[in-house]
Structure formats: C-alpha cells, structure tokens
N, C-alpha and C positions, 0 to 999 in steps of 0.2 A: 504494500499500500504506500510505503514511503516513496518507492520509485514511481508509482503511478501519480502521486501528488507532484513530484518533480516534473513529470511529463506534462501534467495539466498546467503547471505554472509556465512551462514552455509555450503551451498553446495560448495562454493569456498574453505572453510577451509578443507572440506572432501577431496577435490582434493589434498591438500597439504599432507594429510595422505598417499595417494597412492604414491606420489613422494618420501616421506621420507621412505616408506616401500620398495621402489624399488631402493635404492641407490647402489653405487658401493661397491666393496669389501673393498675399503680403508676407507669407512665410518664406524664409530664406534657407536654402539647402546648405549642407556642410561644404559643398563644393564652392559656394559663393562667399561664405563667411568663414574665415579661418577660426578654428577652435583651439583651445589650449588644454585638451584632455590629456589624461595620463597615457592613453594609447598613442596619441600623436607624438608625445615626448619620447616614449620608449622606442618608437619606430625611427624617429629622426636622430636620436642621440646614440651613436655607436658605443659599444663597450670599449672602455679604455684599457689598453694593454701596456705592460712594461716594455721598455725599449728592447730588452733581450728577446721577449716573446715575438715582437714584430719581425725579427729577422729569421725566425724559424718557420719554414713552410709546413703547413698542416693540411692534410687531406682527409675528408670524411666521406664515407659511403652513405648514399641516400637511396633507399629502396622505395619506389612508388609503384602504383598500379594504374596509372593514368594512360591506358592503352586503348586505341580505337577512336573512331570519329566522335562517339558520344562523350568522350572525356577530353577532347581537345582544349576546351575552355579551361578545364581544371588544370591541365598540364601547363598551359600558359601562365596561370596564376602561380603555380609552383615554381616555374622557371623564373618568373619575375621576382619572387621572394628570394630565391637563391642568388640571383644577380644582385639584388639589393644587399644581401648579407655579404657577398664577396666584395662588393664595392666599399663596404665599411671595414672589412678585414682583408686587406689586399694580399696577405700571406696565406689566406685560407682558400681551399678549393673543395667544392662539393661535387663528388662524382655520382651522377644520377644513374640509377639502374632501374629499368622498366621491367616488371614481371607481372604476368597475368594474375588477376585477383585470386582465383582459386588456387593456382599453383603456389602463390606466396603464402596464403593463409593456411592451406591444408597440407602442403608438402614441404616447400622450401624453408619457410620460417620455422616451423616446428622442429625440423631436422637441425637447423642452425642453432636454435635455442638449446636443444639437447646437447649439442657439442660445445656450446659456449662461444661460437664464432659468428653471432648475428651481426648485421650491419650496424653502423653507428646510429643511423636514423632509418626508420622503417614504417611502412603502412601497418597500422595496428587496430584491431577491433577491441572494444570494451567487453565487459562481461567475463565469460569463462576464459577467453584468451588472455586477457589482462591478469586475471586472478592466477592462472596457471604459471605464467611467466614471472609474475611478481614473486610468487612463493618460491620460485626457483632462483631468485636473485638475479634475473637477467635484465630487469628494467631499471632505469635511472629514476629515483624519486624526484619529484618536481616541486614539492611544496615550497621549499626554501628558494628555489629559482623563481617561481611565480611571485613570491613575496618581494624578492629583490627587484624584479622587473615591474612591480606594481600591477600585476595581472590577476592576482588571486581572486578578486571579486568581479572580474570582467567577463567570466564565462557564465552562461545561463545554467548549465548543469553538467557536472563532472562525475556523477555517481557511477556511471558505467566504467570509469577509468580509476576509481578509487577503491583501494584495498586496505582495510584496517586504518582508515583515516589518511592514508598517503596516496597522493595523486601520481599515476604512472603513465598517463597519456593525455593528449589534447585533441578533442574532436575538431575536425575542420568545418563541420556544419551539421545541421540536423536533417531529418528526413521524415517522410510519411509515405504511405503506399495506397494506391487506389487505381481506378480505371481511367485510362486515357481513351478518347473515342474520336471518330471521324465525324465532324459536324456536317459535312456535305452528305454523307451516307445516312446519318440520322434524319436529315431533312428529306432525303429521297424516300426513306422508309416511313416518314411521318411519325416519328417517335421522339420523345423527350428523354433526358437523363433519368433513369429509373430511381424510384425511392423505395420500391418493394422488390422482393425476390421474384414475384410473379411477373412484374414489369421487366426485370432483367431477362428472365427466361423468354418472354414474348419477343424482346428485341433479338435475342439469339436465334429464335425460330424464324423470325422474319428475315434476318440476315442470311441464314442458310438457304431459305426459299428463294432469295434474290440472287443467289450464286456467290455470296461472300463467305469468308471464314469468320464466324462469330467472334472468336477470341484469338488474337495473335499469340503464338507460343513458339519458343525456341529453347528446348530443354536439354541441350547437350551438357550445359552446366546445371547440376541439380538445384543450385540455389535460386535459379530463375523461377521454376514452378513452385518452389517452396514459398515464394512471396505470396502467391495465391493461397496456398495452404495455411500460411501463417494467420491471415485474416479469417479464413474459414474456421480455423480452430478457435481464434479469439472470439468470434461471434457465436459459434455453436456451443462451446464449452464455457464461455465467459472470459473476461479480460484477465482474471486471476489464474486461469488454468495453466498458462505456459510456465509461470514461475512455480506453480504447484507441482509440476513434473519433477522439479528438483527437491522440493521439501516433502514430497510424498503425499500431498493432499489430493493430487490427481494422478491418473495413470493413462498411458497411451491407449489402454483397452477400455476406458470409460465410454459408455454408449454415446455420449455427446461428442467425444473426440472421434470415435469411429464414424459417426454420422458425417463429420466434416470431410473425411476422406472418401466416403461414399458419394458425396456431392461431386468430387473430382472424377470419381469413377463414372458417374452418370453423365458428366460432360463428355467423357471419352466415348461412352456408348452412343451418345447423340451426335458424334462427329463435330463437336464444336471447335476442335483444334485442327490445324493443318496437318495432313498426313506427312509422316516423316519428320515431325518436329523434334524428335529425340536426337536427330543428327544435325540440328541447326544450332549455331552459336548465338550468343546474346544479341549481337548487332542485327541479326536477321529478323528478330522479333519486331524491332522498330520499323524495319523496312516493310514488313507486311502491312503495317498501318499507313506508312507514308505512301506506298504505291497503290493503296486502295484495295489491296487483296483482303485485308482484315478490317473489321469494324471497331473492335474494342481491344484493349491490351492492359493487363494488370501489371503495374510497374511502380518503381519508386519515383519520388518527386524529382530526384536528380536528373532523370531522363528528359525532363521538360526542356532542358537546354538544347536537345536535339531538335525539338519542334519549334524553337524560336530562332534557330540559326538558318538563314536563307539558303546556305549551301547544302545543309543536311536535310532541311524540311522540304525544299523544293516547292512544288505547287501546293503543298499542305501547310505552308506558312500561314499562321493565323486561323487555321481551320481545324485545330485539335483542341478538344475540350477535356474536362476532367470531372469525375464524380466518385464519391466513396462507395465501397461495396455495400449494397443493401443488406438488411438483416436477413439471416437464413431462417428457414422454417424451424420453429421450436427452439430457437436460439436462447442461450442463457445470458442474462445481464443486458447492459445497454448496447443496443445494436448499432448505435452510431459511433461506438468506440473505434479507434484507428490504430494501426501499427505505426508508432512514431517514436523517435528518440534521437540521441546523439551518441552513436556507437562506433563511428569510424573516424580515424585521424592518424596521428603520428606518435610513435613511441621512440625511446632512446635507449641505447645500450648502457647497462650498468657500469661497463668498463670505462665509460667516459669520465666517471667520478675520479678516476686515478690519473687523468690527463688534463692538466689545467688549460692547455691550449685548445684541446677539443671541447672542453667544458665551456670555454669562452665562445667558441664558434657556435655551439648549440644554443647558448643564450641569445646570440645575435640572430640565429635562424628563427628562434621563437619570436623575437622582436619583429623580424621582417615578415613572418608568415601570419602571426596572430595579432592583428591590429584592426582598428575600425575601417581603415581604407580598404584593406584586403577583404574584410567581411562584406563590405558593401559591394565590392567588385564581384565577389562570389555570388551574391544574390542577383545582381543586375546582369552579369555576363554568363553565369552558369546556373542560375536559378537554384542555388543551394541556400537553404534556410540558415541564417547566421547562427553560430554556436556562441557568439559573444554579444554583449550589449552594444547596440548601435544607436547613436543619439538621433539621427535623422536619415530617413530613406525616402527616395523619390524615384520615379521612373520604373516602378515594378511592372513587369510584363503581365498582360491580361491573363495568360494561362497560369502564371504563378499566383495571381490574385485568386483564381478559382480554387487552386490547391489550398491556399491559406484560408479561404472561406470554408472549405470542408473541414479543415483542422479546427477552425474557430467554432464550428457547430458540433464538433464531436463531444460526446458525453464522457469521454475518458480515453485512455490509451493503454496499449499492451506492448511488450517488447518483442523484438525479433527472436524467433525460435533459435536460430543459429548463434545468437548472442547470449543465450541462456543455457542451453543444454551442452553437455560435454562434446568434445570433438568426435569421439567414437560413436556417440548417439547420433550426432548430426550426419555422419557419413552413412550409417546404415539407413537412417530415415530418408536421406536424399536418394539413395539407391532404390528405396521402396517406392518413393513418389514417382520416380522414372519408370519403375515397373508397372505402376498403376496406369501411367500414360501409355505404356506399351501393351496394356490389357493382358498383363502377364502374372498378376497376383491378386488374391483376395485381400482387401484392405485389413480386415480383422486378423487374418493370418500373418500379414506383414507387421502389424502393430504389436502383436504378441511377441514377436522377435525383438522389436524395438524396445518394448517394455523390459525384457530380460536384460538387454544391454544397459538400459537406463538404471535399473536397480543395482546392477553391478557397479556402474560408474558412480552412483550416489554413495555407495558404501566406501568406495576408494577415495572419494573427494575429501 
C-alpha cells in the first residue's frame, strides 16, 4: 500500500504538469525567464577537481539500451548528457555500449554482477533487480551523493530503487501502459475509445470483419505481451495481487489470476493477433499500427515518441490516440487502476567508491543527466513522464496529454510484474505467455508450474 500511495502521488504530480502546460498567455515558461533553482546550479557548476586529478585520464563504461528507431530521442538525450559531462571534465571519457534491453537485463548484466565485473554505469531496473544487486554489494549507494548535489528531494519517487533506506539507482522517467489506437480506422468503423470490456470486444470484432488485425503484437520478446498480461492481472485479481505473489497473499493459481490468462487465450482463439507474431521483434508491433495493418496496440507511454516523430509516424502523425484498458468481467478492485511507476534508469558500480576520479565523473554525469532541463526535454522530445520535479512545462504533445488524462483519472496503480517477481519466475512466466500465444499450453497448467517456481524463489529470497 505504501508503494501504491507513492504511485498515486505521482499521478497527482502529473496532473500539475497539465495545469502548468495549459497556463494563460501572461505566464512565462522557464525557457523565457531564467530561474535560479538548485537543479540549474548543479547542472551549470562542474565538480571541482584537484590539479593532480585533472591530469589523469579517466574512462568510464556506460551501458545503455537505447537501440532502435523508437529510442532515438532517448539516445540523443543520453549523448547530450554525456557530452555535457565530458565538457566539464575534459580528462574524462564515457565509453557508450549499446545492448538490447532483454539481453542486458536477463543475460549480460546478471552474469557480470555474479562475476563482479559490471560496467561503471548501466541500465538498471528497480524492484527485484535492484534488491538482488544491492544485497550482493554490486551497486553504489547514492544517498550521500544526492545530498551533496542537492538532488535528494528533487525526485518524485525512488522507492523502487531503495533498499533498507539506501538509494541505489535513479529513474530516468516514469511510465504507464495502455492502448494506442488508429483514429482514422476508429472513424471508419464508427467507434469511440471503449470504456467497457464489451465495447473493446465489439471494436475487435468489427476490426477483424473489416480486414484489420484487432491488436498489434510482436512477441519475440516475452516482455512485450507481458505488458498486456500485467494489466489483465491487475484488473482481474486486483491492484494488490502482483505484490501479493511475493508475500504469499496471492498465488498464480488463484481463479482471478487464471481468468486473466484465459482472456489472453480467448484473444488467440478469436485470431485477434497477427499470425506469426511470436517471430516478430518489438519494433514490428508499432509498424503494424503505423501502416494501418492493426487497429489497436497495448504498449507503454514511452512508445508515444514514435507516433509524434514525423519520420517514424509517417502518415499516422497526429492520428494515434490512447485509452486505458477497460475493466475485465468480474474484475476485483478499481478497474480504472493502471500499471505505472518509475522503474527504469541508471545504476552505478560499487567499485566506483574506491576510485575518486571515477566517483567525481559519476557525480558530474548525474548532474548532467538529472536536471530540470533534461527532464523537460525528455517529456517534450521523447514523451517520457518526468521522474523529477519540474517547475514549468509547456508544449506537451496532444497524444501525451491523452496519456496523462488517463493517468489522472485512474483510481490507483499497480507495479510491473517483471519489476516485482524474481528473475527465475519472470523467465518461466514469459515463456508461458508465449506458449499461450502459440496455442501450445493450458493457462492453468502453465501457472501451476509458475507457482512452484514462485514458492521456491520466495523461500530463497
């Protein structure tokens, strides 16, 4: 409940974004009037080094996952932050390494953490990932650094990166998940964004009859269809059910959770997804919507940047809308709750604590990456919900405004499954979801196996 309260507070903050972005003409944006905030000072004033330190070249490895067209804006922001840090510390070089999200999170980084040779800076998820690496003493504690830089109170919510009161990672932004849809096809079908499950099913049926794919899907990466399952579980079994899988108050075999997976099975039986979706990578999912092949797509708010970029959106620029998943039949709890949080950002190797030059470089990277200017750019250029307090925002894209409106109207929030359950559970669950999409397993049978792994993981935690 504490985490839920933090997320709800985040939704309240997002509401203030809309208000500040819709001010009167007499209001002046931060771009017009210089401010003297702590964030501006920390960004503009480089860390001071001793003369001896200035002469010694320092190289830091920086692992990121900004790969593909959909993440180009995010990559530019990272590159600009690195360039700013290097300009202030001329003896420092950041070596950027691009690694696929899944490869980094589930293969490469865990192996490096086990061996103790992780990168200096790396893409990190909060929740179980942060807990596991922090307990293994692989992450650099950040409390004192944030205090020194005046950033302690500037983040909206750091709970997913906090272990026993110590902060071990910094989220780059927030997220929520819901349905993106083609406005032209909705108009052709004479339908409106659904508010009930029956209305969603009606749109899917009409889409199929008109020759369209109802729901875009590219499930080569198991985490993609897991987004849909995440909200189905949150609605069917209630917002508290996901955390309950860890504390034992809920089981994967609970009827309400099984029902959520049977909904996905029903979608497969009705041919609501493109044939061969298991062989398609994430980028293809967006292409199905952009090309007019598919009508709707369940995805994260981060992907809105694709639909606001003229080069990527093409003829669909300005023609993509957004709505939250309607409540499922016999669902538990508030059916307007959404999957939302601040779970992805950057972590730092614990070995940096023993290297004063690298520690100084990390502090400068944090200053260059985490400040009001970069947070505003993230929202405007990449449609990423800010993870830090921002005093004034303007020019919010209409699609992003729709996403924020859904968040504002949500009655609560629940976390991402893969940010809560242990890695071994996440792996077997992802494989099970892919098997359901391939019509290759009974949901209850699959979930019984997942529950066995879950109980074992809970005991070892």
